[in-house]
C-alpha positions in Angstrom: 7.6 -11.0 -12.4 9.2 -7.8 -11.3 9.7 -6.6 -7.7 10.6 -3.2 -6.3 11.4 -2.4 -2.6 12.2 0.7 -0.6 12.5 1.6 3.1 12.7 4.9 4.9 12.8 6.2 8.4 9.8 8.4 9.4 9.7 10.8 12.3 6.3 9.8 13.5 5.0 7.2 15.9 4.2 3.8 14.4 0.4 4.1 15.0 0.3 7.4 13.0 2.1 5.7 10.0 0.0 2.5 10.2 -3.4 4.3 10.2 -2.6 5.6 6.7 -2.8 2.0 5.5 -5.2 0.3 7.9 -7.6 3.2 8.6 -10.3 5.1 6.9 -10.7 5.9 3.2 -10.0 9.5 4.1 -6.6 8.5 5.6 -5.8 6.2 2.7 -6.5 8.9 0.1 -3.8 11.1 1.7 -1.2 8.6 0.4 -3.2 7.1 -2.5 -5.3 10.0 -3.8 -6.4 8.0 -6.9 -8.4 5.6 -4.7 -12.0 6.9 -4.9 -13.7 4.1 -2.9 -12.7 1.2 -0.6 -15.8 -0.9 0.2 -15.6 -4.0 2.4 -16.8 -7.1 0.6 -15.7 -9.7 3.3 -14.1 -8.8 6.6 -12.3 -11.5 8.7 -11.4 -11.1 12.4 -7.7 -12.0 11.8 -7.4 -9.7 8.8 -6.1 -12.3 6.4 -8.7 -13.1 3.8 -10.4 -9.7 4.1 -11.5 -8.3 0.7 -12.2 -4.7 -0.2 -13.7 -3.6 -3.5 -11.6 -0.6 -4.6 -12.2 2.0 -7.2 -9.1 3.7 -8.6 -9.2 6.7 -10.9 -6.7 6.6 -13.7 -7.1 9.7 -15.8 -10.8 9.9 -16.7 -11.4 6.2 -16.2 -12.3 4.4 -13.0 -11.0 0.9 -12.6 -12.6 -1.5 -10.1 -10.9 -4.5 -8.5 -11.0 -6.6 -5.4 -8.1 -6.2 -3.0 -7.5 -9.3 -0.8 -5.4 -9.2 2.4 -2.8 -12.0 2.1 -0.8 -11.3 5.3 -1.6 -9.2 8.3 0.1 -8.5 11.7 -0.8 -5.7 14.1 1.3 -5.5 17.3 2.5 -2.4 19.2 6.0 -2.6 17.8 5.6 -4.3 14.4 2.8 -4.2 11.8 2.6 -5.6 8.3 0.0 -6.0 5.6 0.3 -7.7 2.2 -2.5 -7.2 -0.3 -3.0 -8.6 -3.8 -5.2 -7.8 -6.7 -5.6 -8.3 -10.5 -5.4 -5.1 -12.5 -7.5 -5.0 -15.8 -7.0 -8.7 -16.3 -3.4 -8.0 -17.3 -1.3 -7.8 -14.2 -1.3 -9.5 -10.8 -0.1 -7.0 -8.3 1.0 -7.3 -4.6 1.8 -4.6 -2.2 3.5 -5.3 1.1 3.6 -2.6 3.8 5.7 -3.1 6.9 6.3 -0.7 9.8 8.7 -1.3 12.7 8.9 0.9 15.8 12.4 2.4 16.2 11.4 4.5 19.3 8.3 6.4 20.4 8.7 9.1 17.7 10.4 7.2 14.9 9.2 4.4 12.6 10.9 2.3 9.8 8.6 2.0 6.9 9.2 -0.7 4.2 7.3 -1.0 0.9 7.6 -3.8 -1.6 5.5 -4.3 -4.7 5.4 -7.0 -7.3 3.9 -7.0 -10.7 3.3 -10.2 -12.7 2.0 -9.9 -16.2 -0.8 -12.3 -17.0 -0.2 -12.1 -20.8 3.1 -12.9 -22.5 3.3 -9.7 -24.5 3.1 -7.6 -21.3 6.5 -9.0 -20.1 8.2 -6.5 -22.4 6.7 -3.6 -20.4 8.4 -4.8 -17.2 11.8 -4.5 -18.8 11.4 -0.8 -18.8 10.0 -0.6 -15.2 11.9 1.4 -12.6 11.6 2.0 -8.9 10.6 5.6 -9.5 7.0 5.0 -8.4 8.0 3.1 -5.3 10.5 5.8 -4.2 7.8 8.5 -4.8 5.3 6.5 -2.7 7.6 6.0 0.4 8.5 9.7 0.3 4.8 10.6 0.1 4.0 8.4 3.1 6.9 10.0 5.0 5.8 13.5 4.2 2.1 12.9 5.1 2.9 11.0 8.4 5.4 13.6 9.5 3.2 16.5 8.7 0.3 14.9 10.6 2.6 14.2 13.5 3.5 17.9 13.6 -0.2 18.7 14.1 -0.6 16.5 17.2 
């Protein structure tokens, strides 16, 4: 299993950052434009156990998988969500999003993802993995959250 983590300070209130993850499909697509649908399959009151069927466009193909919420906390000063899914029956993926309120206009965003190959030959691919995608993602979240905050 391979794990990548990155954190960044964002000049935007915690709620503005959080709604990019825990809001509408339209908000989610701002930071994850490849997600073309996010349909609830099972919704729980506490968040944990909620399942969404997501469609993700990769080139010309559309992959479909069920994303399950494994951890969920939503308080005024601290929020986190960990989701997991199996990609193409080859990788078990988790994504962990965490936001902490620094002050009224500043939020600390942390992102951790893990990738576990389900077939032995895929382990070689992880040797060449880098944190480039994770760095790009946290920077995109910062850019979107700050630009939306400027509009308010």
